[in-house]
C-alpha positions, 0 to 999 in steps of 0.5 A, a space after each residue: 692416740 686414738 682417732 679421734 685425738 689424732 683429728 684434734 691434733 692435726 686441727 690444732 697443728 693447722 688451726 693458724 692456717 683455718 684462721 687465716 682462711 676465715 680471714 680471706 673470706 671476711 676480707 671479701 664483702 657479700 652485702 645482700 642487697 645488693 648481692 653481688 655474691 660470685 666473686 666471694 664464690 670465686 674467692 672461696 673457690 681458689 682458697 679451697 683449691 689451694 689445700 687440693 679441693 675442687 670446687 664445682 662452681 655453679 653459677 646461677 643464671 642472671 635473669 633468675 639473680 635479678 628477679 630476686 632483687 640481687 646481682 650476681 650468685 655462684 654456689 659451690 659444691 665440693 664432692 669427696 667420696 671415699 667409698 660406698 655409703 651415705 653422703 653428708 652435706 655441709 652447708 654455710 652460707 656466704 651471703 650477709 647483711 651490711 654491716 651498718 653503723 657502730 664498728 670499732 673493726 674494719 667490718 671486712 678486716 678479720 682483725 684478731 684481738 684477745 682470741 676473737 675474729 672480728 668481721 661481717 660473717 666471722 660467726 654467722 656464718 662464713 666461719 662455718 665455711 671454715 670449720 667444715 672445710 677443715 674438719 673435712 681436711 683433718 678427716 681425709 688426713 687420718 687415712 682410715 677407710 671411710 663409706 659413703 662421701 662428703 659434700 660442702 655446700 656453699 651457698 650466698 641467698 641465705 638472707 632473702 630465703 634460700 631459693 637460689 642457694 640450697 633449693 636451686 641446687 636441689 631442684 637442678 638435681 645437683 645434689 641429693 645428699 642422705 644427712 646434712 649439717 648446716 651453719 650454727 653455733 657450738 653449744 646447742 645442735 637446733 633441730 627446729 626452727 620458726 617459719 617466716 611470712 613477709 609481706 609487702 603492704 602498699 596503702 593507696 589514697 590520694 594526694 592532696 595540698 595540705 592547705 586543703 586536706 579533704 580534698 585527699 585521702 591520707 594514706 598515712 592515717 589508714 596505714 597506722 590503723 592497719 598498723 595498730 590492728 597488726 600489733 593488736 595481733 602481735 600481743 594476741 601472739 603471746 599466748 601462743 606458745 610453742 611445744 619445741 624447746 628453745 621455741 616460745 610463741 609467734 611474733 610480728 615485726 614491721 620491719 620498713 616503712 615509707 610513704 608521702 612525698 612532702 611536708 605539705 602534701 597529704 601522703 598518697 601512698 604508704 608502703 610498710 614491709 612485715 615479718 611474721 615468725 611462725 612457730 613449727 605448730 602453726 599452718 603457714 597458709 592459715 597465718 597468711 590468710 589471718 594477716 591478710 584479713 586484719 590488713 583488710 578489716 583495718 583497711 575498710 575503716 577508712 573510706 576511699 583506701 585500698 591496699 595491695 600485699 605482695 608475698 615476699 618470702 613464705 619459709 616454712 618451719 623445720 620439724 624436728 624427725 627421728 632421721 636426725 638422731 644419728 647427727 644429734 647423738 654424734 654431735 651431743 657426744 663430742 660437743 659434750 667432751 670438747 666443750 664440757 657442758 651438755 649440748 642440748 637439742 633444740 629449736 631456735 626462733 630463727 629461720 634457715 636454710 635447712 628446712 630446703 632440705 628438709 622438704 626435700 626429705 633430707 634430715 638436718 641439723 644445725 651445728 657449727 662455730 660459735 658461742 651459746 647465743 646470736 647475741 653474744 656474737 653480735 651477729 647482724 650488729 656492730 662488731 660481729 665477732 667469733 671467739 677463735 677457741 669455740 672455731 677449734 672446738 667446733 671444727 674438731 666436733 664436726 670431724 670426730 662427727 664425720 667419722 663416726 657417720 662414714 665409719 
């Protein structure tokens, strides 16, 4: 057998262990919010240490965590040094959105049925805690000379922007790899992604008894005008097309709204939160200024109304770079051989933590265990799941890629 076949054989022989490893990770909840994620990091560290991988624990100070509206975060770094050469980091995040309703499987059970594992984060992205860990184990089992190092970065705030995960690790000088692979799906190598602007908009009016509404200023009516203006902008965004395959156009979503005090009271305050996705070609500062101006112009149509706008998140887009090519070439080569299809290099409308490595000058791509689309995996929906064969083959692709890059 050649070295690639030996890697594949090791992964096949230890695949039941890999699946059990993933089940254990799924069974520790990491809903974010509330974001009490240190217990999962501790459990992950224990599982890693059981297979001979020492995990550095890097707890984020409580004040920083609470300032972000979360409860606890411990980031993990596993360092495997083989000799002089470049360092390749593999990053996956353990935090998830709450399961929500409609599940037919226990969202934290790790149930296996018909060749699939079910559970919140089974696909995104606790699966890549498993694929990356066992790819490294397979590589080391070869016992061939390697040049360089591998780091596993397991972090816990991707759902709220990654500021206390990868950015925190980089800012503290705890890591500075040369290349990065981050959690993704198996049938594409993602080299670019959208940016994201999130704003909280508070519309202030004046409460009044519903029997004498003219004595108040209706914040909800004003909010409706603002929303109409934003949705009109959203229609215009369809005319702005990205040149990156896999990314279409910008869009805006109002994901949450609340306001008023009672049925018989003119609402004095309405709060809504919006999410504006930015294609790589857009300038984030100009986008934010335009959205703020649209809100201000619409609010000005309602006398007595004032508006406060708070930025919740500004995540830059990931741009394709020449530095990604060694990663892209290896992942495409082995992905095609193992999955039997061409593995496209493309963009995604998501935003991810990879941008934080990119901003630090570290070329990175997104690749991991999963189906062709987020929709197929039910990520962020009921009955999120992962085909176990996708996990097996993706682990082989990553292991072969690491061998190519470090040999």
